C-alpha positions, 0 to 999 in steps of 0.5 A: 863932373862927367864927360862933356856931351857932344850931340848929333845935328839930328837932336837927341838927349843927354846926362851931366852927373853932378857929384855933391854932398848930401844936402848940399843944393845945386842948379844950373845956369846959363842954358840956351833956348835951344837946350831943353832943362828936364831936371835942371836944379838937385839936392846931392849927387844927381843928374841934370838931364837935357834934350836937344832938338834938332838943329837946322842951322851951324854948330852951337855950343852952351857953355853952362854953370852947374853947382858952380862948376863951367860945363858945356854941351855941343851940337853939330852942325845940320850941314856943312858945305862942300862935305863929302864922304872920305873914307871908313875904318872897319874897326875899333875897339875900345874901353876894357882892354882896349883904346883907339887913337885916331889920327887925322891930317889935313893935307889941303892948303886950307882948313876943313871940317872933319866929321868922324862918325862912330858905328856900332855892333852890329849898328847903330850909333857907337856913343864913347868919351873922347880925348884930345891928347893935343889940347889940355880939355877938362874933361872928355867929350861923350860922342857918336860923331864930332866935329873939328877944324883941322888947320891947314897940313895939321894934324888932329889927334883923337884918343878913346877914353872910358872905363877900363872894364867889361864890356868891350866896346867894338864898331867902325868909323867913318870920316867926312871932311869939307877939304882933303883929310887922311888918316887912320886908327891905331887900336891898343891892346893894354895887356902886352902893350900890343898896336895894330894900325886900322887904314882908312878905306878910301877904295871904292872896290868890287872885291876885298880879299885877305890872306890867312894863315891860321897854322900853329897858334895863329889866328886871323880875326876879321872884321866886315862893315857897310859903308852906307844905311843900305842892309847888305849880304856879303858873299864869301869866297874861301880858297886854301894856298893853292887857289882851290876854293874850299869854303861853303857854296854860297856863303854870305855874311848879313849886316845892316845899314852902317852894321858892323861885324867881327869874328875868328876866321876859324871859328866862323868857317871851320874849314879854314883851321890849321890852313892857309889861304884868302878869304875874299867879300865881295860887294853887294850890287848897290852897297860899300863895304870895308875890310880888315884883318888882324893876324893874333895869337895867345896872350902872352910873352910872344903875343902878336897883334898885327894888321892884315890889309885888305887886298882890292883893286890889284892891277898888273904894276907890281910894287915895292915894299919900303922896308925889310929886316933879317937877322939879328932876332928878325923876320920877314915873311912875303905874302903874294896874292895872285887875285887874277883868273890866270896864273902869273910870274912873281919876280921879287928883288931884294935890295940893299940901302945902297941900292945894289942887289941884296941876298936874303938867307930865305927857307932853303937858300940864299938869293938876291930875288925869287922868281916863281908862277903862282896859280889863280887864286893862289898864295905864295909865303916866302920867310927869311931867317932870323938867326939872333947869333948875327951881330946886327940885323940885315935890312933892305927893301924890296920890288915886285914885278909881274905880268897878272894881278899880283898884290901882298905885303910883308910881315918882319917880326922880332922874334924874341918879343914877338912883335909884328908890323905889316908894310904894304906893297905900294903900287901908289905913284903919287907927287908927295908922300905923308907920315904922321908922326908921334915922338911924345912920351916913349914913341918913336916914328921911323920912317924908311923909303926905298927908289924903284926905276919905276917910280919916284921915293916912296915913303911908310 
């Protein structure tokens, strides 16, 4: 049998592949009135094709028996009370050499219905086989939109399945829910076992900015998504690391409604080849977008695949970085960007695990802090040393204070195998932080927290 079809509330067509011996007859039983059978029987291998009309009511499931094997068809509800848009994930990849795993967490005290919708590139629904690692489902569910109830304080994991053969399926995802559901995605490159996180984009900003580094063998990949049914022309501004605009004048990207576009930055905009700087995507009037960057190197023994977070709504409060590591092969790169229109002072201070100042070996000095003026639109990159001869890594945290709109992130890298991870600048001041973990198989989750004089304890 093939995957279980999941049909949207708008209705649609589906098919179930049947494998049978030559001359073996089969038929479908238990077909309800809302599933219109097109081919309900056959001899030998064949297909049970069907149509499902629009659903004006609640979610429904049909339990069929085809050739003596139980099977199910499900259709989403027309309306879910309290369902509201939560956020978007601007890039996913599946099949060929990729899988994407969605982790959804209900942070509320009551159960909630989550609707995950997948969109293709350049537009339209993206139908993928999906599995649920937390359950013992017999077959994947084939869906472009899926409704699931998530219990209070529970998590739901959904992973793409499908053939590991070309072509790769790329696109984006959007989440709606009837409660306080949040989450993220992880796309996994099977050769080299590299992974990158796709944060849930919940901000509604006038612009989104990616810091890029296309020097050496590094490459920035970019994904842009329109989060509405309205087509959009997205203005693009490219600056070098000094803040000077270097991109083509009046550059724009056109995306269809709920569209997705991904590209290599230096390929799309050759002016960025061999340079560092920023690329800004401005939200068109009446529209909504989300943006993701991925930092990569050619596949090999030190292949890198790392998320570069989009900076948006950067305030003047600075923030904290919960984990840094240097020495014993580890290297930390601090990326700071002045997103404002005037120069700003940036003060970056380092702290050991016990809260005392931590002197880090940096590019040409060893110091417990960095104090520097960053020009408007400019970026600053500071890198720690990473001698393998160190008996153990030096670890700690960092805090940023500024009198301007300076944001950023940290990349810590393990040089012996090229693995990297990004630490976003934490500028929120929340009463709680939730960390979804997966310690199954060979996966392990490590958490870090830092106490700031201005903020409560912060966990990543």
